N, C-alpha and C positions, 0 to 999 in steps of 0.2 A: 607400075603402081606398087609392086612389092618393095622396090627400093625406097619409095617415099614413106611407106609404113615403117620400115626398119629405121629410117632416119627420125621419124616422129617418135617411135618407141624409144630410141636411144636418147633423143632430146628430152623427153619426159623423164626418163630414168636419171639423166644427168642433172636435170632441174631438181628432182627429188633429193639427190645426193647433196647438191648445193644448199637446198633448204635445210636438210638435217645438219650439215656442217655449220650453217648460220645460227641455227638454234643452239648448237653446242658452244659455238664461239661467243655468242652474245646473250643467249637466254640463260644458260647456267650461271655465268657470273652475276647477271642481274638478279637471279633468284637467290644466289648466295648472299649478295649485299642486302637483300630484303629480309633475311633471317636474322633474328636477334642473336648476338654473340654472347649474351649473358643469360644466366638462369638463376631464379630465386631459389634459396635453400631453406628447408625447415629449420627452425631454431632448436638447439640442443640435441641434434642428431649427428652422430659421428659420420664424417665423410671419409671414405676409403681412398687414400692417396695412391697407394700401390706398395708393393713390397711388404705387405702385412701391417702397414702404418695407417692409423686413423687420426683424425683431428676433428674437434668440434669447432666449426666456423663461428666467427663472431655473429651476434644477432644482427639480422638484416643484411648480411654479406651476400654479394652476388658471385656466382661462379662464372669465370670467363672460360667458356667451353672451347675457345680457340687455342688456349694455352694450357689445357689440362689433358694429361696423358697418363692414365693409370695402367699398370701391368703387374705381372706376378712378382718380379724381382726389383722393380723400380717404379717411380711415378713422379708426376709433377702436377701441382694444382695451383691455380691463381685465383685468389679471392679478391674482390673489389669491395672495400669498406668505404663507401662514398668515393672520394678521389684517391684513397690510399690503396696501393698495390701490396698484397700480402701473399707471398709465395712459399710453398713447402715443396722441397725436392728430395726424393728418396732415391739413393743409388748404391750399388755395390761399392764397398770401400775396404781396402786392405791397409790398415795403419791404425795409429792411436789417435786419441782426441786432439792433441796438439797439431798433428798432421792434418786432420780434417779441418780444424779451424784455420790453419795456414792456407790450405787449398781454397777455402771460401773467401778469405781475405784477398788472396791473389785474384780470384774470379771477380770480386767487387772492384778491385783497383785496376783491372784490365779495361774497365769501361772508361771512356774518355771523360776526364774531369772528376772522377770519383776517387775518394781517398778514405781510408779507414782512419778514424779519429778516436782518441781516448783510450782507456784501458779496458781490457776484457774482464769479465766477471763470471763467476760460476752461476749456472742456472740449472734448475731441476724441474721435471714435470710434476704435476700435482700429486700423482701417486708415488713419486720417488723412484719410479722404474728407470728413468733415464736421467743421467747427469750430463751437462754440456757446458759450453762456453758461449758468452754473448758479448756483443760490442756494438759500436755505432760507426756510421760512415756519413760522409757528406758528398754532395754533388751540386752543380750549379742550380740554385733555386730549390733544391730539395735536400732532405735529410733522410737518414735511414738507420735501421737497426738490423742486426743479424744475430742468429743463434745457430749452433751446430750441436748435434747429439750423435752418439754412436750406439747402434743396437746390433750386436753381433758383427756381421760383416757388411753392414749397411750404414751409410751416413744419412742423416736427416738435416738438411739445410733449410733454415727459415730466413727469409729476407722481407723487410717491410720498408716501403718508401712513400714519402709524401712531404709536404712542407712541414716545417717545425710546428706551427699551430695545429695543423691537421693531426700530426702524430701525437702531440700532447693531448688533444681531445679524445683520441681513440686508444690511447696507450693501455688503459685498464682492460678493455674488451679484447684487444689483440694479445696482451700478456696472458689473460685467462685462456684464450684459444691456444696459444703456444704451449702453455702448461698442460693442456688437455691431450697432447699427443700421446698415443699409446702404440705399442708394437706387439703384435701377436708373435709369440715365441721369442721374445727378447732374451738375450743371454746375459 
């Protein structure tokens, strides 16, 4: 009789382990898919990107929480303005503004079908704290704009992508947002 009890106890224990593994394998991914990956943001409130950088998102923008990673010395945020993707990336950088712009252009062109188009122009934040360079790029069925700023030993890369009509319709609010970038302790 003792052997049958041990076998029953071991069988129940093994069954419990299989049940837990099944919940982990199938239940957690199902729960993850059921959670919303975007979050509404309040209007006119600076968002902390990371690395001491803040930006005021465009009115009605949603935060894509799956692509947003703030930290003390760097950060990434992805806003969705309707169908437009608006990203700000802050990272340590050792070089000048032309080097930072070249790095961003190479990053854009590394995507299949993407190419930088037109001429770059100077851009400044609304408070004049940061000066940068801005330009455009194209991709199959999409267009885009970019800007890059330097703040001390950090680069701030801004990329915006959507179809040409979408970008034209949202240009003013995205430009206002980009010009709202500020940096705590900018040099």
